[in-house]
C-alpha positions as CSV (number, residue, x, y, z in Angstrom):
1,M,2.4,-6.8,1.3
2,S,4.9,-8.4,3.7
3,K,6.5,-5.0,4.3
4,P,4.5,-1.8,3.9
5,D,5.4,0.4,1.0
6,E,7.5,3.2,2.6
7,L,6.3,5.8,0.0
8,L,2.7,5.0,0.8
9,V,3.4,5.2,4.5
10,D,5.0,8.7,3.8
11,V,1.9,9.8,1.9
12,A,-0.4,8.6,4.8
13,A,1.9,10.5,7.3
14,L,1.6,13.7,5.3
15,V,-2.1,13.4,5.3
16,E,-2.1,12.9,9.0
17,S,0.3,15.8,9.7
18,G,-1.4,18.2,7.5
19,Q,-5.0,17.4,8.6
20,S,-5.9,17.6,4.9
21,N,-8.6,15.6,3.2
22,Q,-7.7,16.5,-0.4
23,M,-5.3,13.7,-1.3
24,S,-7.0,11.4,-3.8
25,L,-5.7,7.9,-3.9
26,T,-6.7,4.5,-5.5
27,V,-5.6,1.2,-4.0
28,V,-5.9,-2.4,-4.7
29,T,-6.5,-4.5,-1.5
30,G,-7.8,-8.0,-1.3
31,G,-8.7,-7.9,-4.9
32,A,-10.9,-4.8,-4.5
33,V,-10.2,-1.5,-6.0
34,I,-11.0,1.4,-3.7
35,T,-10.8,5.0,-4.9
36,G,-11.4,8.2,-3.0
37,R,-9.9,10.8,-0.8
38,L,-7.7,10.2,2.2
39,A,-8.6,11.8,5.5
40,P,-6.6,12.1,8.7
41,E,-7.7,9.3,11.1
42,A,-9.2,11.8,13.7
43,V,-11.3,13.4,11.0
44,W,-12.4,10.0,9.6
45,R,-13.3,8.8,13.1
46,Q,-15.4,11.9,13.8
47,R,-17.3,11.6,10.5
48,V,-18.1,7.9,11.2
49,S,-19.1,8.8,14.8
50,D,-21.4,11.5,13.5
51,V,-23.1,9.1,11.1
52,L,-23.6,6.5,13.8
53,T,-24.9,9.0,16.3
54,D,-27.6,10.0,13.8
55,S,-28.7,6.4,13.4
56,A,-31.6,5.1,15.5
57,R,-30.2,1.6,15.3
58,L,-26.4,2.1,15.4
59,G,-26.0,5.1,17.7
60,E,-24.5,3.1,20.5
61,F,-21.5,2.3,18.3
62,S,-20.5,5.9,17.9
63,A,-18.6,5.9,21.2
64,A,-16.1,3.4,19.7
65,F,-15.1,6.0,17.2
66,D,-14.9,8.9,19.7
67,T,-11.7,7.6,21.2
68,P,-8.6,9.3,20.0
69,A,-6.3,7.4,17.6
70,K,-3.2,5.9,19.1
71,K,-0.2,7.8,17.7
72,N,2.9,5.6,18.3
73,G,4.8,5.2,15.1
74,P,4.0,5.7,11.4
75,P,0.4,5.3,10.1
76,T,-0.7,1.7,9.7
77,H,-4.0,2.4,8.0
78,L,-5.4,4.6,5.2
79,H,-8.7,6.3,6.0
80,F,-10.8,7.0,2.9
81,H,-13.9,9.2,2.7
82,V,-16.0,10.0,-0.3
83,A,-14.7,6.6,-1.5
84,R,-16.0,3.9,-3.8
85,I,-15.3,0.3,-4.4
86,L,-14.9,0.0,-8.2
87,Q,-16.6,-3.0,-9.8
88,G,-16.6,-3.0,-13.5
89,T,-18.0,0.3,-14.6
90,V,-19.8,0.9,-11.3
91,G,-18.7,2.7,-8.1
92,I,-20.3,1.3,-4.9
93,P,-21.8,3.2,-3.1
94,E,-22.8,5.9,-5.5
95,T,-22.5,8.6,-2.9
96,G,-19.1,7.5,-1.5
97,G,-18.3,5.7,1.7
98,M,-15.9,5.6,4.6
99,Y,-13.3,2.9,4.3
100,R,-10.3,2.0,6.5
101,V,-7.6,-0.1,4.8
102,A,-4.5,-1.6,6.4
103,I,-1.4,-0.3,4.5
104,D,0.1,-3.8,4.8
105,D,-2.8,-5.1,2.7
106,V,-2.3,-2.7,-0.2
107,S,-0.9,-4.6,-3.2
108,A,-0.9,-1.7,-5.6
109,W,-1.7,2.0,-5.6
110,T,-1.7,5.2,-7.6
111,M,-2.2,8.9,-6.9
112,G,-5.6,10.2,-7.9
113,D,-9.0,8.7,-8.0
114,F,-10.6,6.8,-10.9
115,S,-13.9,8.0,-12.3
116,Y,-16.4,5.5,-13.6
117,S,-19.2,5.6,-16.0
118,D,-22.4,3.6,-16.3
119,H,-22.7,4.3,-20.0
């Protein structure tokens, strides 16, 4: 998008202000469909840091996510957790992942997450 969708920015701001991780959202970005729950950036960063800290090979990267988010202006990114990239009838990864998507790159979105089936 050349200009971010103001309604989507408002939704992201509400998630940030409420520190809630219950908002389900599906977006189209760069041709990919991502579906899952939004999390406040600070919560998302902490979860990513925790995963990296527990990794024998990637632990050194956890510090990058420990720094507080810069809070000047409206949100610029959506922070998904328990999220999947939908490809056909399959959700990748099965267990859900952590995705950060620039709001400027969202070309379409809808409230709620899409389920998928491998039948």
